[in-house]
PyMOL Python script that loads the backbone (N, CA, C, O; Angstrom):
from pymol import cmd

cmd.read_pdbstr("""\
ATOM      1  N   ARG A   1     -19.624  10.175  54.092  1.00  0.00           N
ATOM      2  CA  ARG A   1     -19.304  10.569  52.728  1.00  0.00           C
ATOM      3  C   ARG A   1     -17.837  10.314  52.432  1.00  0.00           C
ATOM      4  O   ARG A   1     -16.969  10.378  53.303  1.00  0.00           O
ATOM      5  N   HIS A   2     -17.602  10.022  51.157  1.00  0.00           N
ATOM      6  CA  HIS A   2     -16.217   9.818  50.740  1.00  0.00           C
ATOM      7  C   HIS A   2     -15.595  11.147  50.361  1.00  0.00           C
ATOM      8  O   HIS A   2     -16.202  11.969  49.676  1.00  0.00           O
ATOM      9  N   LYS A   3     -14.376  11.335  50.821  1.00  0.00           N
ATOM     10  CA  LYS A   3     -13.645  12.547  50.463  1.00  0.00           C
ATOM     11  C   LYS A   3     -12.885  12.281  49.165  1.00  0.00           C
ATOM     12  O   LYS A   3     -12.223  11.253  49.023  1.00  0.00           O
ATOM     13  N   LYS A   4     -12.990  13.226  48.213  1.00  0.00           N
ATOM     14  CA  LYS A   4     -12.294  13.061  46.944  1.00  0.00           C
ATOM     15  C   LYS A   4     -10.794  13.177  47.169  1.00  0.00           C
ATOM     16  O   LYS A   4     -10.323  14.072  47.871  1.00  0.00           O
ATOM     17  N   SER A   5     -10.073  12.281  46.578  1.00  0.00           N
ATOM     18  CA  SER A   5      -8.623  12.303  46.746  1.00  0.00           C
ATOM     19  C   SER A   5      -8.002  13.259  45.733  1.00  0.00           C
ATOM     20  O   SER A   5      -8.407  13.299  44.571  1.00  0.00           O
ATOM     21  N   ASP A   6      -7.024  14.022  46.183  1.00  0.00           N
ATOM     22  CA  ASP A   6      -6.302  14.930  45.292  1.00  0.00           C
ATOM     23  C   ASP A   6      -5.073  14.253  44.698  1.00  0.00           C
ATOM     24  O   ASP A   6      -4.350  14.846  43.897  1.00  0.00           O
ATOM     25  N   MET A   7      -4.847  13.013  45.096  1.00  0.00           N
ATOM     26  CA  MET A   7      -3.672  12.308  44.576  1.00  0.00           C
ATOM     27  C   MET A   7      -3.867  11.990  43.105  1.00  0.00           C
ATOM     28  O   MET A   7      -4.944  11.576  42.677  1.00  0.00           O
ATOM     29  N   LYS A   8      -2.804  12.193  42.343  1.00  0.00           N
ATOM     30  CA  LYS A   8      -2.831  11.859  40.919  1.00  0.00           C
ATOM     31  C   LYS A   8      -2.051  10.579  40.729  1.00  0.00           C
ATOM     32  O   LYS A   8      -0.987  10.387  41.317  1.00  0.00           O
ATOM     33  N   LEU A   9      -2.586   9.717  39.911  1.00  0.00           N
ATOM     34  CA  LEU A   9      -1.865   8.494  39.583  1.00  0.00           C
ATOM     35  C   LEU A   9      -0.800   8.845  38.560  1.00  0.00           C
ATOM     36  O   LEU A   9      -1.104   9.359  37.484  1.00  0.00           O
ATOM     37  N   GLN A  10       0.444   8.566  38.898  1.00  0.00           N
ATOM     38  CA  GLN A  10       1.539   8.882  37.986  1.00  0.00           C
ATOM     39  C   GLN A  10       1.988   7.602  37.299  1.00  0.00           C
ATOM     40  O   GLN A  10       2.449   6.658  37.940  1.00  0.00           O
ATOM     41  N   VAL A  11       1.841   7.594  35.981  1.00  0.00           N
ATOM     42  CA  VAL A  11       2.233   6.428  35.201  1.00  0.00           C
ATOM     43  C   VAL A  11       3.719   6.534  34.922  1.00  0.00           C
ATOM     44  O   VAL A  11       4.210   7.585  34.509  1.00  0.00           O
ATOM     45  N   VAL A  12       4.435   5.436  35.151  1.00  0.00           N
ATOM     46  CA  VAL A  12       5.875   5.441  34.907  1.00  0.00           C
ATOM     47  C   VAL A  12       6.232   4.245  34.045  1.00  0.00           C
ATOM     48  O   VAL A  12       5.522   3.240  34.020  1.00  0.00           O
ATOM     49  N   ASP A  13       7.352   4.374  33.334  1.00  0.00           N
ATOM     50  CA  ASP A  13       7.807   3.261  32.512  1.00  0.00           C
ATOM     51  C   ASP A  13       8.854   2.464  33.282  1.00  0.00           C
ATOM     52  O   ASP A  13       9.002   2.633  34.492  1.00  0.00           O
ATOM     53  N   ASP A  14       9.575   1.599  32.583  1.00  0.00           N
ATOM     54  CA  ASP A  14      10.548   0.719  33.233  1.00  0.00           C
ATOM     55  C   ASP A  14      11.656   1.476  33.950  1.00  0.00           C
ATOM     56  O   ASP A  14      12.179   1.003  34.959  1.00  0.00           O
ATOM     57  N   GLU A  15      12.020   2.661  33.433  1.00  0.00           N
ATOM     58  CA  GLU A  15      13.119   3.420  34.032  1.00  0.00           C
ATOM     59  C   GLU A  15      12.604   4.437  35.047  1.00  0.00           C
ATOM     60  O   GLU A  15      13.336   5.343  35.446  1.00  0.00           O
ATOM     61  N   ASN A  16      11.360   4.292  35.463  1.00  0.00           N
ATOM     62  CA  ASN A  16      10.732   5.167  36.458  1.00  0.00           C
ATOM     63  C   ASN A  16      10.679   6.628  36.027  1.00  0.00           C
ATOM     64  O   ASN A  16      10.767   7.525  36.866  1.00  0.00           O
ATOM     65  N   ARG A  17      10.536   6.873  34.728  1.00  0.00           N
ATOM     66  CA  ARG A  17      10.361   8.239  34.238  1.00  0.00           C
ATOM     67  C   ARG A  17       8.870   8.546  34.211  1.00  0.00           C
ATOM     68  O   ARG A  17       8.060   7.667  33.916  1.00  0.00           O
ATOM     69  N   PRO A  18       8.508   9.768  34.512  1.00  0.00           N
ATOM     70  CA  PRO A  18       7.091  10.143  34.358  1.00  0.00           C
ATOM     71  C   PRO A  18       6.672  10.000  32.897  1.00  0.00           C
ATOM     72  O   PRO A  18       7.500  10.134  31.996  1.00  0.00           O
ATOM     73  N   ILE A  19       5.399   9.729  32.665  1.00  0.00           N
ATOM     74  CA  ILE A  19       4.921   9.461  31.303  1.00  0.00           C
ATOM     75  C   ILE A  19       5.137  10.656  30.384  1.00  0.00           C
ATOM     76  O   ILE A  19       5.379  10.469  29.192  1.00  0.00           O
ATOM     77  N   GLU A  20       5.055  11.880  30.904  1.00  0.00           N
ATOM     78  CA  GLU A  20       5.281  13.066  30.064  1.00  0.00           C
ATOM     79  C   GLU A  20       6.719  13.100  29.562  1.00  0.00           C
ATOM     80  O   GLU A  20       6.964  13.380  28.389  1.00  0.00           O
ATOM     81  N   GLN A  21       7.666  12.818  30.443  1.00  0.00           N
ATOM     82  CA  GLN A  21       9.076  12.797  30.038  1.00  0.00           C
ATOM     83  C   GLN A  21       9.321  11.660  29.053  1.00  0.00           C
ATOM     84  O   GLN A  21      10.109  11.794  28.117  1.00  0.00           O
ATOM     85  N   PHE A  22       8.637  10.544  29.274  1.00  0.00           N
ATOM     86  CA  PHE A  22       8.746   9.409  28.361  1.00  0.00           C
ATOM     87  C   PHE A  22       8.275   9.817  26.962  1.00  0.00           C
ATOM     88  O   PHE A  22       8.916   9.486  25.965  1.00  0.00           O
ATOM     89  N   LYS A  23       7.146  10.542  26.895  1.00  0.00           N
ATOM     90  CA  LYS A  23       6.626  11.008  25.602  1.00  0.00           C
ATOM     91  C   LYS A  23       7.626  11.927  24.922  1.00  0.00           C
ATOM     92  O   LYS A  23       7.879  11.794  23.724  1.00  0.00           O
ATOM     93  N   VAL A  24       8.199  12.860  25.680  1.00  0.00           N
ATOM     94  CA  VAL A  24       9.182  13.797  25.124  1.00  0.00           C
ATOM     95  C   VAL A  24      10.371  13.029  24.565  1.00  0.00           C
ATOM     96  O   VAL A  24      10.829  13.303  23.456  1.00  0.00           O
ATOM     97  N   ASP A  25      10.867  12.069  25.336  1.00  0.00           N
ATOM     98  CA  ASP A  25      12.021  11.275  24.893  1.00  0.00           C
ATOM     99  C   ASP A  25      11.687  10.469  23.643  1.00  0.00           C
ATOM    100  O   ASP A  25      12.505  10.372  22.727  1.00  0.00           O
ATOM    101  N   MET A  26      10.492   9.893  23.602  1.00  0.00           N
ATOM    102  CA  MET A  26      10.105   9.081  22.450  1.00  0.00           C
ATOM    103  C   MET A  26       9.979   9.938  21.190  1.00  0.00           C
ATOM    104  O   MET A  26      10.395   9.516  20.111  1.00  0.00           O
ATOM    105  N   PHE A  27       9.409  11.137  21.319  1.00  0.00           N
ATOM    106  CA  PHE A  27       9.301  12.021  20.156  1.00  0.00           C
ATOM    107  C   PHE A  27      10.678  12.449  19.673  1.00  0.00           C
ATOM    108  O   PHE A  27      10.913  12.574  18.472  1.00  0.00           O
ATOM    109  N   LYS A  28      11.590  12.673  20.624  1.00  0.00           N
ATOM    110  CA  LYS A  28      12.956  13.044  20.257  1.00  0.00           C
ATOM    111  C   LYS A  28      13.618  11.903  19.489  1.00  0.00           C
ATOM    112  O   LYS A  28      14.245  12.127  18.454  1.00  0.00           O
ATOM    113  N   GLU A  29      13.478  10.686  19.996  1.00  0.00           N
ATOM    114  CA  GLU A  29      14.055   9.518  19.327  1.00  0.00           C
ATOM    115  C   GLU A  29      13.396   9.284  17.969  1.00  0.00           C
ATOM    116  O   GLU A  29      14.073   8.930  17.003  1.00  0.00           O
ATOM    117  N   LEU A  30      12.083   9.481  17.892  1.00  0.00           N
ATOM    118  CA  LEU A  30      11.366   9.315  16.626  1.00  0.00           C
ATOM    119  C   LEU A  30      11.855  10.328  15.597  1.00  0.00           C
ATOM    120  O   LEU A  30      12.033   9.993  14.426  1.00  0.00           O
ATOM    121  N   GLY A  31      12.071  11.564  16.034  1.00  0.00           N
ATOM    122  CA  GLY A  31      12.587  12.599  15.139  1.00  0.00           C
ATOM    123  C   GLY A  31      13.959  12.243  14.599  1.00  0.00           C
ATOM    124  O   GLY A  31      14.230  12.411  13.410  1.00  0.00           O
ATOM    125  N   GLU A  32      14.837  11.744  15.489  1.00  0.00           N
ATOM    126  CA  GLU A  32      16.180  11.346  15.057  1.00  0.00           C
ATOM    127  C   GLU A  32      16.108  10.177  14.080  1.00  0.00           C
ATOM    128  O   GLU A  32      16.846  10.141  13.095  1.00  0.00           O
ATOM    129  N   LEU A  33      15.226   9.229  14.349  1.00  0.00           N
ATOM    130  CA  LEU A  33      15.063   8.076  13.458  1.00  0.00           C
ATOM    131  C   LEU A  33      14.574   8.524  12.078  1.00  0.00           C
ATOM    132  O   LEU A  33      15.081   8.060  11.057  1.00  0.00           O
ATOM    133  N   MET A  34      13.593   9.424  12.051  1.00  0.00           N
ATOM    134  CA  MET A  34      13.069   9.913  10.774  1.00  0.00           C
ATOM    135  C   MET A  34      14.146  10.667   9.999  1.00  0.00           C
ATOM    136  O   MET A  34      14.216  10.576   8.773  1.00  0.00           O
ATOM    137  N   GLU A  35      14.986  11.413  10.722  1.00  0.00           N
ATOM    138  CA  GLU A  35      16.076  12.138  10.066  1.00  0.00           C
ATOM    139  C   GLU A  35      17.060  11.162   9.426  1.00  0.00           C
ATOM    140  O   GLU A  35      17.504  11.368   8.296  1.00  0.00           O
ATOM    141  N   ARG A  36      17.398  10.095  10.160  1.00  0.00           N
ATOM    142  CA  ARG A  36      18.329   9.094   9.610  1.00  0.00           C
ATOM    143  C   ARG A  36      17.712   8.388   8.406  1.00  0.00           C
ATOM    144  O   ARG A  36      18.395   8.148   7.411  1.00  0.00           O
ATOM    145  N   ILE A  37      16.426   8.056   8.489  1.00  0.00           N
ATOM    146  CA  ILE A  37      15.747   7.392   7.370  1.00  0.00           C
ATOM    147  C   ILE A  37      15.737   8.314   6.153  1.00  0.00           C
ATOM    148  O   ILE A  37      15.959   7.865   5.029  1.00  0.00           O
ATOM    149  N   TYR A  38      15.479   9.611   6.379  1.00  0.00           N
ATOM    150  CA  TYR A  38      15.469  10.575   5.279  1.00  0.00           C
ATOM    151  C   TYR A  38      16.843  10.628   4.615  1.00  0.00           C
ATOM    152  O   TYR A  38      16.945  10.579   3.389  1.00  0.00           O
ATOM    153  N   GLU A  39      17.912  10.728   5.431  1.00  0.00           N
ATOM    154  CA  GLU A  39      19.278  10.786   4.883  1.00  0.00           C
ATOM    155  C   GLU A  39      19.583   9.520   4.085  1.00  0.00           C
ATOM    156  O   GLU A  39      20.109   9.594   2.974  1.00  0.00           O
ATOM    157  N   ASP A  40      19.255   8.362   4.652  1.00  0.00           N
ATOM    158  CA  ASP A  40      19.532   7.092   3.969  1.00  0.00           C
ATOM    159  C   ASP A  40      18.760   6.993   2.657  1.00  0.00           C
ATOM    160  O   ASP A  40      19.303   6.557   1.642  1.00  0.00           O
ATOM    161  N   THR A  41      17.493   7.400   2.682  1.00  0.00           N
ATOM    162  CA  THR A  41      16.668   7.336   1.474  1.00  0.00           C
ATOM    163  C   THR A  41      17.215   8.274   0.405  1.00  0.00           C
ATOM    164  O   THR A  41      17.291   7.915  -0.770  1.00  0.00           O
ATOM    165  N   ARG A  42      17.594   9.480   0.824  1.00  0.00           N
ATOM    166  CA  ARG A  42      18.150  10.439  -0.133  1.00  0.00           C
ATOM    167  C   ARG A  42      19.430   9.891  -0.756  1.00  0.00           C
ATOM    168  O   ARG A  42      19.617   9.976  -1.970  1.00  0.00           O
ATOM    169  N   ASN A  43      20.309   9.331   0.071  1.00  0.00           N
ATOM    170  CA  ASN A  43      21.556   8.757  -0.444  1.00  0.00           C
ATOM    171  C   ASN A  43      21.281   7.602  -1.397  1.00  0.00           C
ATOM    172  O   ASN A  43      21.967   7.451  -2.408  1.00  0.00           O
ATOM    173  N   LEU A  44      20.283   6.789  -1.078  1.00  0.00           N
ATOM    174  CA  LEU A  44      19.926   5.668  -1.944  1.00  0.00           C
ATOM    175  C   LEU A  44      19.434   6.166  -3.304  1.00  0.00           C
ATOM    176  O   LEU A  44      19.831   5.641  -4.344  1.00  0.00           O
ATOM    177  N   ILE A  45      18.571   7.176  -3.289  1.00  0.00           N
ATOM    178  CA  ILE A  45      18.040   7.722  -4.545  1.00  0.00           C
ATOM    179  C   ILE A  45      19.158   8.340  -5.375  1.00  0.00           C
ATOM    180  O   ILE A  45      19.213   8.137  -6.588  1.00  0.00           O
ATOM    181  N   VAL A  46      20.049   9.093  -4.733  1.00  0.00           N
ATOM    182  CA  VAL A  46      21.184   9.686  -5.451  1.00  0.00           C
ATOM    183  C   VAL A  46      22.049   8.586  -6.051  1.00  0.00           C
ATOM    184  O   VAL A  46      22.503   8.705  -7.189  1.00  0.00           O
ATOM    185  N   GLY A  47      22.282   7.518  -5.296  1.00  0.00           N
ATOM    186  CA  GLY A  47      23.074   6.397  -5.801  1.00  0.00           C
ATOM    187  C   GLY A  47      22.429   5.737  -7.004  1.00  0.00           C
ATOM    188  O   GLY A  47      23.111   5.400  -7.973  1.00  0.00           O
ATOM    189  N   ILE A  48      21.115   5.549  -6.949  1.00  0.00           N
ATOM    190  CA  ILE A  48      20.398   4.934  -8.072  1.00  0.00           C
ATOM    191  C   ILE A  48      20.528   5.808  -9.320  1.00  0.00           C
ATOM    192  O   ILE A  48      20.769   5.296 -10.413  1.00  0.00           O
ATOM    193  N   PHE A  49      20.370   7.122  -9.161  1.00  0.00           N
ATOM    194  CA  PHE A  49      20.509   8.014 -10.313  1.00  0.00           C
ATOM    195  C   PHE A  49      21.930   8.001 -10.859  1.00  0.00           C
ATOM    196  O   PHE A  49      22.127   8.061 -12.072  1.00  0.00           O
ATOM    197  N   ASN A  50      22.922   7.923  -9.977  1.00  0.00           N
ATOM    198  CA  ASN A  50      24.314   7.851 -10.440  1.00  0.00           C
ATOM    199  C   ASN A  50      24.546   6.592 -11.268  1.00  0.00           C
ATOM    200  O   ASN A  50      25.199   6.643 -12.309  1.00  0.00           O
ATOM    201  N   VAL A  51      24.016   5.471 -10.811  1.00  0.00           N
ATOM    202  CA  VAL A  51      24.168   4.212 -11.550  1.00  0.00           C
ATOM    203  C   VAL A  51      23.439   4.308 -12.892  1.00  0.00           C
ATOM    204  O   VAL A  51      23.973   3.888 -13.919  1.00  0.00           O
ATOM    205  N   MET A  52      22.231   4.855 -12.888  1.00  0.00           N
ATOM    206  CA  MET A  52      21.480   5.001 -14.140  1.00  0.00           C
ATOM    207  C   MET A  52      22.234   5.892 -15.123  1.00  0.00           C
ATOM    208  O   MET A  52      22.299   5.592 -16.315  1.00  0.00           O
ATOM    209  N   PHE A  53      22.799   6.982 -14.624  1.00  0.00           N
ATOM    210  CA  PHE A  53      23.541   7.896 -15.495  1.00  0.00           C
ATOM    211  C   PHE A  53      24.792   7.214 -16.047  1.00  0.00           C
ATOM    212  O   PHE A  53      25.114   7.370 -17.224  1.00  0.00           O
ATOM    213  N   ALA A  54      25.496   6.461 -15.205  1.00  0.00           N
ATOM    214  CA  ALA A  54      26.697   5.752 -15.658  1.00  0.00           C
ATOM    215  C   ALA A  54      26.341   4.726 -16.738  1.00  0.00           C
ATOM    216  O   ALA A  54      27.054   4.602 -17.734  1.00  0.00           O
ATOM    217  N   ILE A  55      25.250   3.997 -16.545  1.00  0.00           N
ATOM    218  CA  ILE A  55      24.815   3.013 -17.546  1.00  0.00           C
ATOM    219  C   ILE A  55      24.436   3.723 -18.845  1.00  0.00           C
ATOM    220  O   ILE A  55      24.784   3.262 -19.932  1.00  0.00           O
ATOM    221  N   TYR A  56      23.728   4.837 -18.730  1.00  0.00           N
ATOM    222  CA  TYR A  56      23.362   5.612 -19.919  1.00  0.00           C
ATOM    223  C   TYR A  56      24.614   6.047 -20.682  1.00  0.00           C
ATOM    224  O   TYR A  56      24.679   5.926 -21.906  1.00  0.00           O
ATOM    225  N   LYS A  57      25.619   6.560 -19.937  1.00  0.00           N
ATOM    226  CA  LYS A  57      26.853   7.011 -20.594  1.00  0.00           C
ATOM    227  C   LYS A  57      27.552   5.838 -21.283  1.00  0.00           C
ATOM    228  O   LYS A  57      28.052   5.979 -22.399  1.00  0.00           O
ATOM    229  N   LEU A  58      27.585   4.692 -20.623  1.00  0.00           N
ATOM    230  CA  LEU A  58      28.220   3.513 -21.229  1.00  0.00           C
ATOM    231  C   LEU A  58      27.487   3.091 -22.499  1.00  0.00           C
ATOM    232  O   LEU A  58      28.112   2.818 -23.524  1.00  0.00           O
ATOM    233  N   LEU A  59      26.161   3.039 -22.425  1.00  0.00           N
ATOM    234  CA  LEU A  59      25.376   2.647 -23.598  1.00  0.00           C
ATOM    235  C   LEU A  59      25.514   3.670 -24.714  1.00  0.00           C
ATOM    236  O   LEU A  59      25.639   3.313 -25.885  1.00  0.00           O
ATOM    237  N   ASP A  60      25.491   4.944 -24.344  1.00  0.00           N
ATOM    238  CA  ASP A  60      25.615   6.013 -25.333  1.00  0.00           C
ATOM    239  C   ASP A  60      26.981   5.954 -26.018  1.00  0.00           C
ATOM    240  O   ASP A  60      27.075   6.075 -27.240  1.00  0.00           O
ATOM    241  N   THR A  61      28.032   5.769 -25.230  1.00  0.00           N
ATOM    242  CA  THR A  61      29.387   5.668 -25.781  1.00  0.00           C
ATOM    243  C   THR A  61      29.505   4.425 -26.656  1.00  0.00           C
ATOM    244  O   THR A  61      30.094   4.468 -27.736  1.00  0.00           O
ATOM    245  N   GLY A  62      28.941   3.320 -26.182  1.00  0.00           N
ATOM    246  CA  GLY A  62      28.983   2.079 -26.955  1.00  0.00           C
ATOM    247  C   GLY A  62      28.240   2.211 -28.267  1.00  0.00           C
ATOM    248  O   GLY A  62      28.688   1.697 -29.292  1.00  0.00           O
ATOM    249  N   ALA A  63      27.100   2.900 -28.243  1.00  0.00           N
ATOM    250  CA  ALA A  63      26.308   3.088 -29.462  1.00  0.00           C
ATOM    251  C   ALA A  63      27.064   3.964 -30.456  1.00  0.00           C
ATOM    252  O   ALA A  63      27.053   3.697 -31.658  1.00  0.00           O
ATOM    253  N   LYS A  64      27.719   5.011 -29.954  1.00  0.00           N
ATOM    254  CA  LYS A  64      28.486   5.897 -30.843  1.00  0.00           C
ATOM    255  C   LYS A  64      29.663   5.149 -31.463  1.00  0.00           C
ATOM    256  O   LYS A  64      29.963   5.329 -32.643  1.00  0.00           O
ATOM    257  N   ASN A  65      30.332   4.305 -30.665  1.00  0.00           N
ATOM    258  CA  ASN A  65      31.475   3.539 -31.177  1.00  0.00           C
ATOM    259  C   ASN A  65      31.022   2.504 -32.199  1.00  0.00           C
ATOM    260  O   ASN A  65      31.745   2.221 -33.155  1.00  0.00           O
ATOM    261  N   ALA A  66      29.843   1.942 -32.009  1.00  0.00           N
ATOM    262  CA  ALA A  66      29.344   0.921 -32.934  1.00  0.00           C
ATOM    263  C   ALA A  66      28.987   1.541 -34.281  1.00  0.00           C
ATOM    264  O   ALA A  66      29.140   0.901 -35.321  1.00  0.00           O
ATOM    265  N   VAL A  67      28.509   2.790 -34.264  1.00  0.00           N
ATOM    266  CA  VAL A  67      28.105   3.465 -35.500  1.00  0.00           C
ATOM    267  C   VAL A  67      29.331   3.868 -36.311  1.00  0.00           C
ATOM    268  O   VAL A  67      29.329   3.742 -37.536  1.00  0.00           O
ATOM    269  N   SER A  68      30.380   4.353 -35.642  1.00  0.00           N
ATOM    270  CA  SER A  68      31.550   4.849 -36.386  1.00  0.00           C
ATOM    271  C   SER A  68      32.553   3.794 -36.735  1.00  0.00           C
ATOM    272  O   SER A  68      33.572   4.093 -37.357  1.00  0.00           O
TER     273      SER A  68
END
""", "prot")
cmd.dss("prot")
cmd.show_as("cartoon", "prot")
cmd.util.cbc("prot")
cmd.orient("prot")
């Protein structure tokens, strides 16, 4: 009869980290990436609104000057 082996196959990546630690590290990096993307997106949206508001003010001022 064959005896069942108690050995567990441990999957490792290129840096010889256990797969569980690799998962933890990847989730940490993914979280940091998502945070940076969120900050960049928020800054982009704020910038777009600032430009739109500046254009509105210019057009509004120009329209008032043209009328008077």
